[in-house]
PAVO-929908 format. One line per 3 residues: number of its first residue (from 1); their letters; for each residue y, z, x of C-alpha. Coordinates in nm, 4 decimals, always signed. Layout:
BEGIN
NUM> a> Y,Z,X  ...
END
This chain:
BEGIN
1> xxx> +8.3781,+9.2082,+8.8737  +8.5067,+8.9339,+9.0618  +8.3722,+8.8590,+9.4245
4> xxx> +8.5821,+8.5839,+9.6305  +8.5063,+8.5405,+10.0018  +8.8841,+8.3530,+10.1518
7> xxx> +8.9239,+8.1341,+10.4734  +9.3196,+8.1503,+10.6060  +9.5423,+7.9117,+10.7178
10> xxx> +9.9493,+7.8584,+10.7910  +10.1809,+7.6058,+10.5456  +10.4763,+7.4975,+10.4900
13> xxx> +10.7411,+7.6802,+10.1869  +10.7176,+7.3055,+10.0726  +10.3155,+7.3363,+10.0078
16> xxx> +10.3407,+7.6866,+9.8140  +10.2802,+7.6599,+9.4772  +10.5590,+7.5445,+9.2343
19> xxx> +10.6985,+7.6645,+8.8983  +10.8060,+7.5190,+8.6127  +11.1743,+7.6544,+8.5464
22> xxx> +11.2126,+7.4587,+8.2329  +11.2670,+7.7794,+8.0178  +11.3500,+8.1728,+8.1150
25> xxx> +11.0559,+8.3940,+8.0441  +11.0301,+8.7503,+8.1336  +11.0417,+8.8450,+8.5317
28> xxx> +10.8097,+8.5013,+8.6549  +10.9855,+8.5298,+9.0177  +11.0060,+8.0954,+8.9894
31> xxx> +11.3258,+8.1821,+8.7140  +11.5335,+8.4403,+8.8555  +11.6797,+8.4474,+9.2138
34> xxx> +11.7534,+8.7078,+9.3961  +11.9990,+8.8065,+9.7065  +11.9786,+9.1213,+9.8850
37> xxx> +12.3024,+9.1928,+10.1507  +12.4329,+9.4947,+10.3966  +12.7415,+9.6101,+10.3463
40> xxx> +12.6957,+9.7936,+10.6257  +12.7485,+9.4723,+10.8830  +12.9790,+9.3134,+10.8934
43> xxx> +13.0749,+9.0870,+10.6648  +12.8025,+9.2259,+10.4092  +12.5880,+8.9547,+10.4980
46> xxx> +12.2816,+8.8721,+10.3250  +11.9661,+9.0108,+10.4639  +11.6930,+8.8672,+10.2131
49> xxx> +11.6926,+8.6217,+9.9400  +11.3737,+8.5079,+9.7585  +11.2243,+8.1736,+9.6837
52> xxx> +11.3714,+8.1186,+9.3744  +11.6903,+8.1070,+9.5967  +11.6061,+7.8882,+9.7929
55> xxx> +11.4417,+7.6248,+9.5130  +11.7911,+7.7334,+9.3040  +12.0372,+7.6536,+9.6115
58> xxx> +11.8631,+7.4505,+9.7770  +11.9387,+7.5691,+10.1019  +11.6055,+7.7319,+10.2826
61> xxx> +11.5903,+8.1274,+10.3991  +11.7265,+8.0312,+10.7407  +12.0345,+7.9197,+10.6407
64> xxx> +12.1220,+8.1860,+10.4361  +12.0238,+8.4740,+10.6182  +12.3113,+8.6471,+10.8449
67> xxx> +12.5688,+8.4731,+10.6099  +12.8389,+8.6339,+10.3531  +12.7603,+8.4548,+9.9452
70> xxx> +13.0925,+8.3176,+9.9665  +12.9369,+8.0410,+10.1329  +12.8070,+7.8856,+9.7690
73> xxx> +13.1383,+7.9011,+9.6805  +13.3424,+7.5692,+9.6774  +13.6712,+7.3793,+9.5522
76> xxx> +13.6745,+7.4667,+9.1752  +13.5366,+7.8060,+9.2042  +13.7758,+7.9807,+9.0142
79> xxx> +13.9485,+8.2289,+9.2124  +13.9920,+8.4617,+8.9756  +13.6376,+8.5135,+8.9240
82> xxx> +13.5973,+8.5998,+9.3065  +13.8811,+8.8030,+9.2770  +13.6836,+9.0079,+9.0430
85> xxx> +13.3453,+8.9741,+9.1843  +13.5337,+9.1146,+9.5503  +13.7119,+9.3817,+9.3661
88> xxx> +13.4008,+9.5663,+9.2268  +13.1521,+9.4683,+9.5237  +13.4503,+9.6941,+9.7289
91> xxx> +13.4554,+9.9754,+9.4815  +13.1082,+9.9770,+9.4698  +13.0763,+9.9072,+9.1093
94> xxx> +12.8143,+9.7120,+8.9219  +12.9210,+9.3833,+8.7665  +12.8117,+9.0918,+8.6057
97> xxx> +13.0247,+8.7420,+8.6299  +12.9319,+8.3732,+8.5373  +13.0576,+8.1381,+8.8210
100> xxx> +13.0569,+7.8402,+8.9918  +12.8581,+7.8023,+9.3100  +12.7457,+7.4404,+9.5229
103> xxx> +12.4016,+7.4020,+9.6129  +12.3439,+7.2230,+10.0330  +12.3223,+6.8852,+9.8280
106> xxx> +12.7158,+6.9573,+9.6831  +12.6415,+6.9401,+9.3654  +12.7959,+7.2205,+9.1678
109> xxx> +12.6132,+7.4903,+8.9046  +12.7067,+7.7271,+8.7342  +12.5044,+8.0239,+8.7496
112> xxx> +12.5393,+8.4004,+8.6002  +12.5394,+8.6798,+8.8268  +12.4475,+9.0523,+8.8333
115> xxx> +12.5520,+9.2522,+9.1520  +12.4157,+9.6372,+9.2021  +12.4563,+9.8785,+9.4813
118> xxx> +12.1677,+9.9998,+9.5505  +12.2071,+10.3750,+9.7251  +11.9911,+10.6278,+9.9291
121> xxx> +11.9737,+10.9550,+9.8773  +12.2670,+11.1015,+9.9739  +12.4374,+10.8365,+9.7334
124> xxx> +12.5859,+10.6431,+10.0347  +12.5318,+10.2264,+9.9407  +12.2765,+10.0397,+10.1552
127> xxx> +12.2898,+9.7145,+10.0129  +12.4010,+9.5410,+9.7544  +12.1259,+9.3331,+9.5114
130> xxx> +12.2845,+9.0377,+9.3480  +12.0391,+8.8922,+9.0667  +12.0797,+8.5426,+8.9633
133> xxx> +12.0118,+8.2895,+8.6586  +12.1081,+7.9084,+8.6808  +12.2811,+7.8756,+8.3200
136> xxx> +12.2184,+7.5095,+8.2785  +12.4473,+7.3936,+7.9912  +12.7428,+7.6308,+8.1470
139> xxx> +12.9369,+7.9093,+8.0117  +12.8945,+7.7372,+7.7014  +12.5094,+7.7926,+7.6490
142> xxx> +12.4273,+7.9169,+7.3463  +12.1369,+8.1230,+7.5033  +12.4142,+8.2564,+7.7489
145> xxx> +12.3515,+8.6515,+7.5883  +11.9905,+8.6108,+7.5729  +12.0031,+8.5286,+7.9337
148> xxx> +12.1962,+8.8084,+8.0184  +11.9763,+9.1007,+7.8230  +11.6969,+8.9577,+8.0216
151> xxx> +11.8970,+8.9559,+8.3092  +11.9408,+9.3210,+8.3142  +11.5943,+9.4658,+8.2247
154> xxx> +11.5488,+9.2640,+8.5756  +11.7923,+9.4018,+8.7538  +11.7168,+9.7628,+8.6245
157> xxx> +11.3775,+9.7496,+8.7326  +11.4695,+9.5206,+9.0919  +11.7136,+9.8899,+9.1322
160> xxx> +11.4620,+10.1048,+9.0442  +11.1934,+9.9988,+9.2503  +11.3888,+9.8907,+9.5762
163> xxx> +11.5778,+10.2043,+9.5652  +11.2685,+10.3849,+9.6223  +11.1746,+10.1648,+9.8961
166> xxx> +11.4846,+10.2160,+10.0615  +11.4803,+10.5519,+10.0594  +11.1343,+10.5659,+10.3094
169> xxx> +11.2774,+10.2906,+10.5182  +11.6132,+10.5164,+10.5869  +11.4297,+10.8485,+10.6322
172> xxx> +11.2694,+10.6102,+10.9286  +11.6251,+10.5300,+11.1024  +11.9698,+10.4923,+11.0979
175> xxx> +12.0092,+10.1928,+11.2868  +12.0427,+9.8417,+11.0871  +12.0711,+9.4793,+11.1319
178> xxx> +12.0015,+9.1573,+11.0049  +11.6820,+9.0749,+11.1950  +11.5870,+9.4738,+11.1500
181> xxx> +11.6757,+9.4802,+10.7716  +11.4920,+9.1606,+10.7731  +11.1840,+9.2482,+10.8761
184> xxx> +11.1778,+9.6160,+10.7074  +11.2278,+9.4484,+10.3672  +11.1275,+9.1144,+10.3059
187> xxx> +10.7545,+9.1423,+10.2583  +10.7554,+9.4907,+10.0577  +11.0510,+9.2532,+9.8442
190> xxx> +10.7439,+9.0225,+9.7522  +10.5102,+9.2544,+9.7057  +10.7552,+9.3406,+9.4003
193> xxx> +10.7986,+8.9822,+9.2955  +10.4330,+8.9196,+9.2246  +10.4188,+9.2442,+8.9983
196> xxx> +10.7835,+9.0652,+8.8199  +10.5509,+8.7971,+8.8133  +10.2482,+8.9456,+8.6464
199> xxx> +10.4913,+9.1012,+8.4165  +10.5568,+8.8088,+8.2683  +10.2149,+8.8093,+8.0793
202> xxx> +10.2985,+9.1766,+7.9835  +10.6100,+9.0219,+7.7896  +10.4327,+8.7664,+7.6119
205> xxx> +10.1621,+9.0545,+7.4654  +10.5011,+9.2408,+7.4022  +10.3625,+9.5892,+7.5973
208> xxx> +10.5376,+9.6564,+7.8956  +10.3779,+9.9636,+7.9957  +10.0516,+9.8977,+8.1287
211> xxx> +9.9913,+9.5343,+8.3919  +9.7042,+9.3609,+8.4583  +9.5961,+9.5185,+8.7884
214> xxx> +9.2926,+9.3700,+8.8610  +9.4945,+9.0009,+8.8882  +9.8146,+9.1525,+9.0409
217> xxx> +9.6261,+9.3311,+9.2947  +9.3984,+8.9803,+9.3777  +9.7249,+8.7877,+9.4119
220> xxx> +9.8860,+9.0597,+9.6553  +9.6146,+9.0438,+9.8791  +9.6062,+8.6439,+9.8616
223> xxx> +9.9293,+8.6646,+9.9319  +9.9219,+8.8478,+10.2340  +9.6208,+8.7193,+10.3685
226> xxx> +9.7393,+8.3521,+10.3695  +10.0398,+8.4927,+10.5849  +9.9036,+8.6995,+10.8092
229> xxx> +9.5130,+8.5537,+10.8433  +9.4231,+8.3393,+11.0802  +9.0851,+8.1329,+11.2164
232> xxx> +8.7532,+8.3204,+11.2123  +8.9128,+8.6580,+11.0023  +8.7899,+8.6508,+10.6551
235> xxx> +8.8411,+8.8264,+10.3285  +8.6248,+8.9638,+10.0439  +8.7586,+9.1020,+9.7134
238> xxx> +8.5788,+9.3058,+9.4755  +8.7767,+9.3808,+9.2215  +8.7394,+9.4850,+8.8682
241> xxx> +8.9856,+9.4274,+8.5710  +9.1926,+9.7659,+8.5405  +9.5122,+9.7832,+8.3056
244> xxx> +9.7054,+10.0946,+8.4435  +10.1035,+10.1857,+8.3498  +10.3609,+9.9632,+8.5451
247> xxx> +10.5133,+10.2501,+8.7475  +10.1343,+10.3210,+8.8753  +10.0924,+9.9906,+9.0218
250> xxx> +10.4156,+9.9404,+9.1701  +10.3009,+10.2123,+9.3743  +9.9413,+10.0892,+9.4529
253> xxx> +10.0756,+9.7259,+9.5200  +10.2795,+9.8488,+9.8015  +10.0280,+10.0809,+9.9194
256> xxx> +9.7910,+9.7742,+9.9533  +9.9932,+9.5698,+10.1116  +10.0658,+9.8099,+10.3983
259> xxx> +9.6644,+9.8399,+10.3546  +9.6199,+9.4835,+10.4286  +9.9318,+9.3978,+10.6988
262> xxx> +9.7857,+9.6604,+10.9088  +9.4676,+9.5701,+10.8728  +9.4681,+9.1826,+10.9499
265> xxx> +9.7990,+9.2328,+11.2507  +9.6397,+9.5513,+11.3930  +9.1893,+9.5867,+11.3359
268> xxx> +9.1104,+9.2453,+11.5590  +9.3254,+9.2335,+11.8538  +9.1813,+8.9575,+12.0834
271> xxx> +8.8954,+8.8924,+11.9092  +8.8393,+8.5399,+11.7788  +8.6178,+8.6813,+11.4547
274> xxx> +8.6492,+9.0046,+11.1847  +8.6018,+9.0662,+10.8312  +8.9007,+9.2416,+10.6082
277> xxx> +8.7061,+9.3998,+10.2452  +8.9904,+9.5834,+9.9598  +8.7619,+9.6625,+9.7031
280> xxx> +8.9454,+9.8375,+9.3490  +8.7281,+10.0430,+9.1077  +8.7738,+10.2531,+8.7896
283> xxx> +8.6931,+10.6002,+8.9059  +8.3962,+10.7601,+8.5773  +8.6711,+11.0245,+8.4899
286> xxx> +8.9567,+10.7598,+8.4600  +9.1918,+10.6879,+8.7572  +9.1106,+10.4208,+8.9760
289> xxx> +8.9651,+10.4091,+9.3803  +9.0564,+10.1257,+9.6170  +8.9285,+10.0560,+9.9522
292> xxx> +9.0874,+9.8214,+10.2419  +8.8006,+9.7739,+10.4745  +8.7929,+9.5858,+10.8193
295> xxx> +8.5280,+9.5774,+11.1213  +8.7458,+9.5494,+11.4037  +8.8041,+9.7289,+11.6832
298> xxx> +8.9105,+10.0807,+11.4641  +9.2059,+10.3373,+11.4180  +9.1159,+10.5710,+11.7639
301> xxx> +9.0712,+10.8864,+11.6793  +9.3753,+11.0745,+11.8629  +9.5813,+10.8337,+11.6547
304> xxx> +9.7647,+11.0121,+11.3618  +9.7457,+10.7948,+11.1128  +9.9395,+10.7070,+10.8477
307> xxx> +10.2463,+10.8623,+11.0995  +10.5402,+11.0193,+10.9812  +10.7049,+10.8319,+11.2936
310> xxx> +10.6782,+10.4303,+11.1357  +10.8220,+10.2852,+10.8769  +10.4807,+10.1952,+10.6905
313> xxx> +10.3561,+10.5111,+10.7790  +10.6130,+10.6675,+10.5831  +10.5790,+10.4328,+10.2970
316> xxx> +10.2617,+10.5062,+10.2641  +10.2079,+10.8864,+10.2326  +10.5253,+10.8786,+10.0278
319> xxx> +10.3699,+10.6544,+9.7371  +10.0521,+10.8198,+9.8008  +10.2055,+11.1705,+9.7298
322> xxx> +10.4394,+11.0339,+9.4583  +10.1003,+10.9004,+9.2411  +9.9551,+11.2604,+9.3199
325> xxx> +9.6559,+11.0573,+9.4872  +9.5089,+11.0910,+9.7769  +9.3890,+10.9392,+10.0666
328> xxx> +9.0914,+10.8579,+10.2943  +9.0938,+10.7812,+10.6642  +8.6993,+10.6598,+10.7396
331> xxx> +8.5657,+10.5316,+11.1090  +8.2522,+10.3114,+11.1161  +7.9962,+10.1425,+11.3796
334> xxx> +8.3002,+9.9179,+11.3781  +8.6608,+9.9322,+11.2514  +8.8229,+10.1422,+10.9693
337> xxx> +8.8389,+10.2098,+10.6019  +9.0778,+10.3701,+10.4055  +9.0201,+10.4788,+10.0628
340> xxx> +9.3072,+10.5581,+9.8153  +9.2169,+10.7305,+9.4311  +9.4577,+10.7392,+9.2447
343> xxx> +9.3830,+11.0716,+8.9123  +9.3372,+10.8793,+8.5494  +9.7048,+10.9586,+8.4033
346> xxx> +9.8884,+10.9858,+8.6939  +10.2363,+11.0276,+8.6316  +10.4716,+10.9250,+8.9130
349> xx> +10.7100,+11.1890,+9.0877  +10.9639,+11.1225,+9.3670
END
């Protein structure tokens, strides 16, 4: 069992870990760019890009959010290819193209792009997701067929996961704006991308049905603490190594993300110091138990939690119900603790 104590500080994106992108393997987030656009806003602007997009194109998130993807096109971008892409988006269909784009430096690069609509429970398109990979040898890349197969696999995984999250978010409100979409989606998408990176290891082991949950949840907690933590607030982790089905890992990871973010953001109001703890262990009858606790101000007894009036509350409730799991909120002498139990052989339901 790993037992670590973390102290947190804020670093720039430039200080984030760098990943070797010479080879394309599995779902590593450094290898595959992802863009999310909102067709319900004027000119279908970008509302999310991942780190791989910023590394590939050289455009920071702040320079991409709110703009239509056409800003990547240039003088030598093939008009016929653009027309194919625009036509498919217009009729809300999947499309795959190889398109010449331009980096922030002005350098051209050939881009394999798969675009797919993300629909809500009523079948209405809420977003388009673009999965893309630079073809380093252009259209004659001998590995183009393999890249296409891998990108389709990533696209299918992302499509499924985003559909689940967006459906839960859309139950909260029908109002949309670029800032609101980014705030509601970005952290949850980053949670999924950490999962995709862990799935890279599963690919190498020729086992895509399960994932090392201990590694995933530890990295997820560290990432959230890095972003949300502040001086004086510590985090302890006690994580047992568990192997769980990927669908279960997806939902448990999203629950953990909501709980940890809530603790860091709200538990230590007007407090200089604090402690957040996360424990994950295997139950004696199988399954897993996840506990997130803090020694802060605590959730008031008069407050309904998780509240279905909030996006986070709806997501937590929906994820737990889908796992056929249980959630218990406890209040200690200081702070609160949330216990999630997921039964052995949990079958994910929608």
